[in-house]
N, C-alpha and C positions, 0 to 999 in steps of 0.2 A: 816802594816795594820791596819787599826783602826779600833775602836769598832762598831760594825754594830747597837749598840743601843745609846751611849752616842757622838760617832763620834768624842770625845778629846783624848781618850788615845789609846795607843797601845794594839791591841788583842793578848791575850797570849792564850786563851782557844777557841776551835772551838767546837761545837755541832752541830752534824748532828741527823736530825729529819726525821722520815719517816710517814706521815699522806697521807690518801686515796692513797696509792701507789705512793705518790710524796716527792721526797727528797728535804727538806730545811737546809741551814746551817746557822748558825750564828756563828760569830767572835767575841769574848767578851772580855772586858780589867778583869784583877780579881776582878775591885769593880762590874761590872756588872754582871758579872760570878755568884758570892755570893748571889747577888740579885736575880737571876734566880735560883739557889742551892735552895734558903730559900723557895721560891714560890713552887718547883717542889717536894722537899723532903718529903713534905705529900702524892704525888702519888707514891713514891717508897719507900716501906716498905719491909725490908727485914729482916730476921731471920737468924740462925746459919743453920736450916734443909731445909732452901729455902720454907718452906709450908706457911710461909707468903706473902713470893713473889708470890707464885703460885696462891694463893687466890686473891692477889690483879690483877695479870694477867687477871684470870678467869673473874673477876668482870668489869674489863676495857680493855677489850685484844685491842682496839683500841690504847690506851696511850701506847701500847707498841707494834706497828706495827703489829698486829697480826688481821685477819681477820678470822672468822668462815665460813664455809660452812653452806648454808641455811638450814632450817629444823631441826637444830640442837634441838631445842626445841620441837619439835615433837616427836624424838625418844626416845624411851624408853629401857632401858636392860631388855632382857625378864626373868632374872633369879632374881633380885632383885626388877625391876622397877624404877631404879633412872632414873631421865631425864638428861639431856643434862644441863638444868637450873640451875637443881639441882646442878649439879658438879660446874658449874662456881659459883654459888653462896657461895658453903661450900670449893670449892677446893678439895672436898674428892670424891673419886668413892665409890660406894655401895658394889661392891664386885669384884672379879678379872674378873669375864665378862664385865664389865662396860669400861676397858681399850681395848677389840677387839671391842665393840662395837659404841664406842665414838673415835678409833683410828683416823680417819681423824681428827677429831677436837682437840684432845690431844697431838698428834704428833707435829704439830710446837710449841706448849707451852713447851713440855719436852725437845724436841731441844735447845729452848732458857735459859731454867733453868739449864739443864743439860752440863757437859763438853762432855760426851761422852754416846753411850747407854749402855757400858759395865763399870762392877764397876771398881775403877779404886783407889781406896783408899786403907784403912787399913785393912790386912786381918789378922787374929789370926795365931799366929806361926803355931800351928799344923793342919790347914787348907791350908796353903800355897804350899806345894807339892800335896795334891790332886787337886787344883785348876788350878795349872799348869798343872798336867797331863790332866786333863778335857780340858783345853784350847787347849793342843797340840794334843790331840785325834780329837777334833772339827776342827783343821786346816788340819788334815790329812784326814779328811772325806771329808773336803771340796776340798781339792788338788785330792784325789782318783776319784771325782764324775766329776770334771774338766777333768783327764785324760781320763776318758772312755767316756765321751762325744767328745772329740779328738780323741777318738780311739786309743788312744797311751797306749796298755794293758800290754806292758811289764814293762813302768816306774809306770803304776798302780798297777802291782804285787809287784814292789818293795814296793810302798808305804803301800799295803794291810799287807806285812809282818812286816812293822814297827808299823802297828795298833795292829797286833797280838801280836809281843813283847811287846809291851806297855800296853796292857791289861794285859799280864801275867807276866809282873813286871820282864822280866828276862836281858832285855837290854834297854837302854836308846837309842832311836831311832834317835836321832840326829846325 
């Protein structure tokens, strides 16, 4: 396949771009791909903690294929008064309540920036067992809720006993 820009060399780089909910693909040779990268790298700003990327996405969401719902600029956090426009400009929420108030606007951005909705990175040695226990309890609570909803009370009682054992630290529930 030939490069879609120069039409001379073999295309080895394939770039897919979303704009206005329309997908376009470019097939580029290494030379044209490098030129394209040089033009685009000013828009793509990365940092180790992701905050710079988040600010770039919030400042120009359309460049990253993100569309905000209408009316976000009119919304204000009732606790701190931060507006949606201010969050997009600074990349910072004013308080924890902002994450609830602007959830619909922030969730697509968080989904693009984060790999998962749960922490999956480094955990200090002393906290690992506590976090694993907490996660197991959450999973068991979810399981018992589903069993009760399905009216499977005997199985729910078994799960309840596992929860009690785990909370009392007597037995490993698995």
